[in-house]
N, C-alpha and C positions, 0 to 999 in steps of 0.2 A: 315543166317547171325548170326554170333556169337558176343556176346558182353562180354567184360571182365570188371569185377567190379574192382574199385580202391581198393587197400588194405587199410584197416582201420589203422589209426595211432596207434602205440603201446603205451600202458600205461607205467607208471613207473614200473620198475622191482621190484622183491621182495627184492633185495639186498639193496634198498634204505630204509632209516628209515621212518616209518609211519609218524613221526612228520614232516620230511622234505617234504614228498609228500603233506601232509595236508597244511603246511604253504605255499608251492609254489603255490598250486592251489588257495588258498585263496588270497595270496598276489598279484598274477598276474591278478586276476579278480576284485580287488578292484577299485573303482572309483578314489581313491586318486592316485594310480600308473598310471592308464590310463590317467587321466587328466594331471598329472605332466609330463608324457612322451610327450603327444601331445603339451602342452604349451612350453615345453623345446625345442622341435624340431622346432616348429613354430617360436619361438623367434630367434633361431640360424639361420634359413633360412632367416628371415627378416634382421638379422644383417649382414649376408654375402651379401645380396642384396644391402645394403647401400654402399658397396665398389664401385659399378658401378656408384653411385651418387657422388662420390668424397670424401667419408669419409676416413680420414687417416687410413692406415693399422694398425698403432700402437694403435689407439683408438679401432679398431675392435678387435685386438688381446687381448687387456686388458679386454674389455667387455666379450669376448668369454670365457676367463679363469676365469673371475669373476663369470659368470653364472655356469660354470662347477664346480668350487669350492663350490659354494652355493648348488648345487644339491648333490654333492658327500660327502661333509663334514657337511652339515646341514640338508637338506630336507630328504634325504633317511635314514640317521641314526636316525632321529627323529621318524621313524616308530617303533623303538624298545623302545620308551620312556614308553609306557604303556603295553608292550606285556605280561609280566608275571602277572602284577596286574590285567589286564583284564581277564586273564584266571582264576585267583583266585576269582575274583568277580562273574564270570559266573558259578563257581563251576566245571569247566572242569579240572582245575589243579589237584584237588584231585583225579579225575577219572584217570588222566594220571599216577599219582604216584602209583596207585593201580595196574597198569599193570606191565608187565615185563620190560618196558622201564625205564632205569635209569634216574635220574634227569639230569645227564650230557648230555645224548643223547637228552633229551628234549631241553636243552639249545643249544646244537650243531645243532640240526635240525632247530630250529628257526633262529639261526645265519646264517647258510648256505643259507636258503631261503631268508633272508633279504639281505645278501651280494651278492647273485646271481643277485638280481635286480640292485645293484650298479654296478656289473661287466657288466651287460647288458647295463646299461646307459653309462658306460665308453666306451664299445665297439661301441656303436652307434655314438660316437664322432669321430671315426677314419676317416670316409669319409669327414667330415668337416675339419679335420686337413689336409688332402690331398688337398682339395679345397683351403684352405688358403695358402698352399705352393705355388700354382701357382700365387697367388696375390703378393707374395714376402714378405720379412721381417720375415720369419719363418725358424727356425732351427729344423729339424725333430728330431735330437737326443735329444736336450734340451726338446722339447715338449713331447717326449716319456717318458723321465725320470720324467717330471712334472706330466704326467698322471699316471704313476706308483706310485708316491708319494701320489697322491690323492686317488687312489684305496686302497693302504695300510692304509692310514689314515682313509678312510671310514670303512674298516674292523675293525680297532681298536676301533673307536668311536661307531660302531654298537654293538660290543661285550661289551663295557663298559656300554652303555645305557641299553642293554638287561640285564646285571647283576644287575644294580641298579634298574631296573623296578620291582624287587621283593619286594621293599619297598612300603608299603601301603600309606604312607604320600606323598601327592602331593607336599607339600612345600619342603620336604626333597629331593624328586626327582628333583624338579626344582633347588635346590641348587647343587645337583650333576651334573645336566645338565650344569649349569654354570661352574662348575669345569672342566668337560670334554671339554666344548667349549674353556675354557682358555688354556687347553692343546693342542687343535687343532690349536691355533693361529700360533705357529712356523711352522706347516705344510703349512698353507696358505702363510706365509711370504716366506718360502723357495720356494714354487711353483712360487710365483710372482717374486722372484729373478731369478729363472731359465728361465722364459719366457720373462722377460723384461729387466734385467740388462745386460749390456755389459760385466761385470766382470764374468758372468757365463761361457763364452767361456774360460776364463783363468782358472777357476776352473776345467773345463772338460779337458783342456790340461794338467794341473798338475795331474789329475787323471790318464790319459793315459800315463803319463811319469813314473808312478810307475811301479814297477816290477809286473809280472803277478800274483804272489801269493799274493801280497799286494792288487791288484785290486779285486781278488776273495775273499780275506778275508773281505774286506769292503762290497762287495755285499752280500755274504753269511751271514755276521754278521748282516746286516740290516734285511735281510729276517728272520733269526733265531730270532732276537729280536721281530720282528713283530708277528711271529707265537707264540712265548712264551707269549707275552703280551695278544694276543687274547685268547690263551688257559687259562691263569690265570684268566682273567675276566670271562670266561665261567665257570671255576671251582669255582670261587667266587659265581657266581649266583646259580650254582647247589647246593652248600652247604647251601644256604639260603632257598631253596624250598624242600630239601630232608627231609624225615622223621627223627625225632630225634634219632631213633635207629640205623641209618646208620652213618658211619664214612667217611666223604669226606675231612677231613682235613689232615690226615697223609700223604697220597700220594702227596697232594698239597704242603705240607711243604717240603717234601723230594726233590721234583723237584725244588721248589723255592730255597732251600739251594744249590743244585747243580748249578743252573743258576747263583746265586749270587757269589758262589765260583769261577766259571769260569770267570765271569766279574772282580772279584777282582784280580785273577791271571793275567789276561790280562792287567789290569790297572797297576799293579806293574811291570810287564815286560816292558810295554811301558814307565813307569816312570824311571826305572833304567837302561834299556838297550838301549833306543833310544837316539838320540842326543838332543831331546827337550822333557823335562818332561811334557810340556803342551799337548803332544800327548795322555797322559793318560786320558784326558778329553773325548776321544772317548768312554772309558769304564766308567768313573765317572758319566757322565751325565745320561745315561740310568740306571746305578746302583742306582743313587740317586732317580730317579722317581720310579723304581721298588721297592725300599726299603720302600718308603712312602706308596705305594699301599699295599704291603704285611703287613706292620705294622698296617695300618688301618683295614685290613681284619682280621688278626689273633687275634687282641685285641678287636674285636667286636663280637667274636663267643660266643654263649651261652655255659655255662658249661654243659658237658654231664650228662645224667641221666640214661642211660642204660648200662649194662655191655658189650653189643655187640660192643660198640664204642671203647673200650679199649682192647678187647679180643685178637686181633692180636699181639699186643706187649706184653701183659701180659703173653702169652704162652712162650715167649723167656727168661723167668727167670729174673735174676737181671739186665742184660744188657738191656732187653726190658723195664723194669721198669724205668731205668735211661733215656733211650731214649724217653720214654713216657712223661717225664717232658718237653721235647722240642716239641714232635710230637703229643701228644694227642690233640683232639679237645678241645676248650674252651679258654677263655681269659687268664686264669691263666698260662697255658703253653705258650700262645701267648706272654705274657710279656717277658719271658726268650728267646723265639725264636726271638722276635723283637730286643732284646738287642744284640743278636749274629749278626743279619743282620746289625744293625747300626755300630757295631765294625768293620765288614768287609768293609763297605763303608768308614768309617773314616780312615781305614788303607790306602786306595788309596789317600784320600785327604791329609793325613799327609805326605805320600810319595811325592806328588807333592810339598807341602809346604817345605819339607826338601831339595828337589832338586833345587828349584827356589832360586837363590841368593837374589832376591829382597824381599823374605818373611822370610829370616832367621833372627831370633831375634824378630820376630813379631808374637805373638800367636793369634792376633785378628781374622784372618780368621778361624783358627781352632776352637776357642771358639765360633765364630758366628755359624758355622755349627754344633757344639756340641749342642747349644741351639735349633737349628732348628730341629735336630733329637729328642732331648729329649722332645720336645713339644708333640710328639705322645703318650707319656706315661701319661701325665697329666689327661686325661679323665678316666683313671682307678681308680683314687682316688676321682673324683668329679662326683656326680650323679645328673644330672638335669632331665633327662628322665629315670625313673625307670622301664619302661615297655619295652623299646627298646634300647638295648645297642649300636646298630649301630647308631641310631639317637642321643643317648647321646654323642657319640664320636664327632660327627659333631657339636652338640650344644655347647659343651665345647670349641671346637676350635673357633667357631664363637664368643663366649663370650670373649675369650682371644684376638682375633683380634679386636673386638669392643673396648675393654678396651685399647688396644695399640693405636688405632686411636684417641680415646678421650684424651689419655695422650699426644700424639704428638700435637694435636690441642691446648691443654691447654698450653703446653710449648711454642708453637709458638705465640699464642695470648697474653699470659701474659708475654712473653719474660723472662720466668723463666726456663732456661734450667736445673737448678739444680733439679727441680722436676722430671726430667727423672729418678732419682734414685729410684722412686717408682716402676718403671717397673721391678726391679730385682726379684719380687715375683714369676713370672711365666716365662717360657722360651719365649713365644711369646711376652709378653710385654717387656722383656729384649731386644729383637731385635728392637722393636720400640723405646725404650728408648735410645739404642745405636745410632740410627740414629738421634734422637732429640738432644742429648747433643753435637754432633759434633765429627769430626774425632779425634781431638787432645785429647779429654777427654773421649773417648769411653771406655777406660779401667776402669774408675770409675764405669761404669754400667755393662760392659761385664764380668769382673772378678767375682764380687759378684753374678751377675745374673747366671753365669755358675755354681757357687757353689750351689745356690738355685735349679738350674735345676737338678744337680746331686742328690740333696736331694729328689726331686720328683721321680727320677728314683729308688733310694734306697727304698723309701716308696712303690712304685709300686711293686718292687721285693719282699718286705716283705709281702705285702698283697697277692701277688700271691702265695708265699710260704705257707701262712696260708691255702690256698684252695687246696694245693697238697694232703691233706688228703682225699678229694673227689675222686681223682684218685686212691689212695690206696684202698679205700673202694670198688670202682668199679672193680679194678683188682682182689681183693679177691673174689668178687662175680662171676667174669668171670671164674676164676680158679675153683671155686666150681661147677659152672654149667658144665664146661668141665669134671671134675671128675665124676659128677653124670651121665653125658651122656655116658662116657666110661664104668662105672659100669653097666648101663642098657644094653649097647651093649654086654658086656661080659655075662650078665645073659641070654640075648636072644640067644647068640651063644651056651651057655651050654645047 
């Protein structure tokens, strides 16, 4: 009698990143994921069982998607909240950076491992979606789109929290968590609209009424924006944990400039070539969010200290030196780079304002958005936290928001709207002052506030220009090192 042994399950292949293998093994074995998975499915099964007891199908569907959204947009992304900081606290992050694994591959491996768990959770929902279809009141197409939205949102939130987990301050990470959660609210609202609103069918009919190229443009555009946003957050996080002798900013800025330029061109084409200028909002809204993220990132980079960080552009002569003032790492070049991105975004907004008849002759919306963008430059000139430039950026923004709220409360309680003029000193308080003084008199605050905001921008550019000498010094050092290396190589060859 012969017995055949069962083949052993194959392990991960060598083509997989070691970080990915490590994180997948650890993540799937944790009690958190196991307990969350068991509780999630147990609750879903009990929820579907209540249909046989007479529970309305609409209630079951609402609770079902509420639980799914909670798991995919809140619970699973939260696993990235302390991912990098925990590695740094345990001392394993320094060991990883000493290996041949780049900092971006570390971030990418961790994100893939965490996002795979979200995909696994989303895939486990499919049998319950089919079961609910037989109960009635379920549109498969709408629910499939809603599930895809939740999965993409989960990937973006996981990447954002993973990037921000490099910060050691728990308070700062909680603040960033609140900001990421605020950004996820539209995803939850859109998902609820798809699965519960009767108008969702009309939206889908209008979508399928479009030409084929228009449908594919929307689908591919959404996917491309999602992939780019995830990539940018991972690049942001990798630049924060990389050794100071490495340059992770130049490539990130080049790709960001290309993405913003593409969105700007699309927005202007939709503005001037389509029948309705408001169609440009499809490009303006993502461009606005991506501009704010990029400005926050590049203006919170530490100034470079090693010639290797500027060597690539320094070797390209005068052109490389000029390009370096936009693309070199550090907040000084980040100020100029951010100004370029803000101008690109404002071009789309001004185009919409120019095309809309209802906005002609009214510069209020343009000035409002101008102050909104220029608020990102204020932290360059105000230092509250002198040890962490990233924390300082958020601290200054919070102080301006708090001052604006206090100004609005004072004007409302004291019924003294003229005091809203005090808000012109900073861009953020200008926005609050504009809302406090009323629509008819908003120009009294908005115009001088815009002037002060431009002054903040000019002062930030001047301060950045003063630090361009650091780039010049590092470029000379990089060229000197390159010349010495070539001389040594020639000596050895001879």
